[in-house]
Residue, then its C-alpha position, 0 to 999 in steps of 0.5 A: m901419050t895424050g890426055r891429062q897427065r897424072p900429077i906427080p905426088s910429093r915425096a911426103s904423100r908417097q911415104l904416107t900412101g906407102a904406110v897406109v897400104a902397108g898397114a892395110l896389108l897387115m890388117t887383112g893378112c895379105g901381102v908380104l908376110p914373114g917368110a914370104s919373099g914377095d910372092s902372092r900366096k895362093p889359098v890352100t884347099v882341104v876337105t874334111w868329111a864325117p857322118s854329120g846327120t845320121s840317125g839310127p841305133d848303128a849309125a856313127n855321127m861325128a858332126g863335131m869333126t867337120a865343125m872343128a875343121r871350120t872353126y880351125a879355118r876361122w881361127a887360122n885365117g884370122d891369124g894370117g892363114l897357114d904361112g900366109h896362105k888362106l885356108r879353105v876348108v870344104t866339108c862333106d857329110e859322109e853319111d856313114t855309107s860307102v856311097g857317101a864316102g865315095n862321093c866325099a872323095r870325089l868332091a876332094v878331087k873336084e875341089k883340087a884339095v891338097a889333102v883330106v884332113g882329120s876325117y872319119s869314115r868306116h868305108g875305106r874301100a870306097f874313099m881311098a881308091p879315088l884319092e889314090v888315083a888323084g894323088i891326094p894324101y889322107l892326113g890324120g884320119y880317125g882310124a875307123s877303117d883298115e885302109e887307113f893303115r895300108s894305103y900309100v896315100s894315108y898318113p895316120t897320126t895314131g895307131g888306130q883301134s889296134a894300138l888301143l887294144a894292145g895298150n888296153a892289154k898292158q893297162l889291164a895287166r897292171g891291175c887285173d888277175r883275170v880278164s873277160l873281153v866282150r867284143p863284136d862277133t865279127l872278123s874285126g872282133d877276132g883281131q881284138s881278141w888276138l891283140l888282147h891275148t898277145g898283150l896279156a901273154e907278154a905280161r905273163r897273164p892268163a889269156p882273156v875269156d873271149i865273149r862274142a856279142a852281137e853288134t846290134a843287140t839291145s841287151y847284153d844280159d847273157a854276155a854280161g853274166r858270162a863276163l862276170t863269171g870269167a872275171g871272177a868275184s874279185g881281182g878280175c876285170v871286164t873290158a868291152v869294146l863295142g863302139e856305140r853299144t859299149e854303154t848298153f853292155f855296161d848297163s846290162f853288166r851293172r844290173l848284176e849288182p852287188t857282185a859286179t861292183t867288185v870287178r873293175i871295168s875297162s874300155v878304150l876311147g871311142s867306146v868310152g869317153q868323157p862325154l859318155i861319162d858326163r851323160t851317165g852321171g859324172r861322179d855317179s856314172p857306172f864308169e867311175g873307176a874304169y880303166v880307159t886306154g886312149w891315143y892322147p893325153d887326158t882331157g884335163d891336160a894343159r896341152w889341150n888349152r890352145m884348142r879349147q881357147v880356139i873353140r871358145k873364141h871361134a866356134f860361136g857356141d856350136n854345140r856340135i864341138a865338144p873339146d873332150d870328144t876324141g873325134v874333135q881332138t883328132t881333127w885338131i891334131a890333123y890340122t896342127a900337122l897340116r900347118s906344120i907341113v905347109e910352113s915347112l914348104n914355104e912356097p907360094v903354091i901348095t899342091a897335093w904332090k908337094v904335101t905328099q913329097a914333104l911327108n914321104r921325105g920325112i918332115r917332122v911334125d910337132t903336135g904340141g905334145l898331144t902325140p909323139e913327134l910324127r914322121w912318115r918315112y918308110e923307116d918310121m913305119l911299123g911295117s908289119d903285114s897287118y899294120p904297115r902304115i902305123v908310125n905312132s905306136k904309143v897310147t895313154f893310160q887313163v882312169v875315171r876318177d871323180g867323174k873325170l878321165v885323168a892320167d893313170k900313168k904319166g906319158f905315152v906307153d909304147v905298144t910296138k912290140t905287142l902290135s908286131d908280135a900279134s901281126a907275126t903270129g895272128 
């Protein structure tokens, strides 16, 4: 060998250099981490999509979900990543259109995502097919499309709106003599009616008065009058599940005072939530006293504290992220599940196939009590014709008290029987 020879460092200098390098590795979150056997861990790429800039009376806007995904990544990467893997989050504006949903799915394929995590779309037909072809799992979606509870690449963390309706029937049966249901005049609305009918029948309550309403109406005076008549002057309840139009319906309903004030109102999370209650007056909100059925613990529950801390420290004041928003909460839970899956694999390279295998083999996912423990084996699924992929058939009962959603009943309520019965006879 020619040229100058490099001087051989002394033992003391070698020890010092080793200590500096080790310290640098710990500072950057790279190198050999606990649980890694000297391997070089590759980044984990995932995609989260939601409609983020939509407008119009019927458009969904769930920008908080993609913002929460990026916030989670900043927190996780600042804490060493997911089992030593840097978390790379790609977000996509789904635009609340089938074209946008399909484009977001193709982006996930292009980015070689190991999963689509904590996303929202009403256009399951458009996005699920590309994911199925590529073998990319859809983990912890919002449940806004039927395909999320049917596709073999979908791994839902909740029972979707079907579980909420089944639970709403159980909640109403506890305190209502008669029930009026105001729901969309659509095929999906027909399913809502049957679920409520099934749940009330199980509790030996009369069938609900079924009131169809246009999803795009700007006033619901006629539907409100019929709902009040159906509920009766006292001891009755009116429940409305109209999505963004639920507020419009209850505006019409409250104009029927003073008679309407003697009737309890109700809905499900997604149609009514803490942000809507705050926006409509808090303690003076027309939703004061309302029954609300949800997927998760109430917004003041201590189990949300970690999420709230992460938002405070890593969202940098992003006002799209409301910790009380169901979409934000869904994204947090989905990423919590992703962390558990990656940690269970304990491998230097994570792929969509490895994630899918872990899910299918029955990995147990603990979400910190925000849902029951989750598993997606065949035997864990409801398996009915209508809801074959549901693994979590539990809901929570909440009530609006002093302007806040609080627990109406402790713990989770299992609605498996109602879902199964409705599927068998509907």
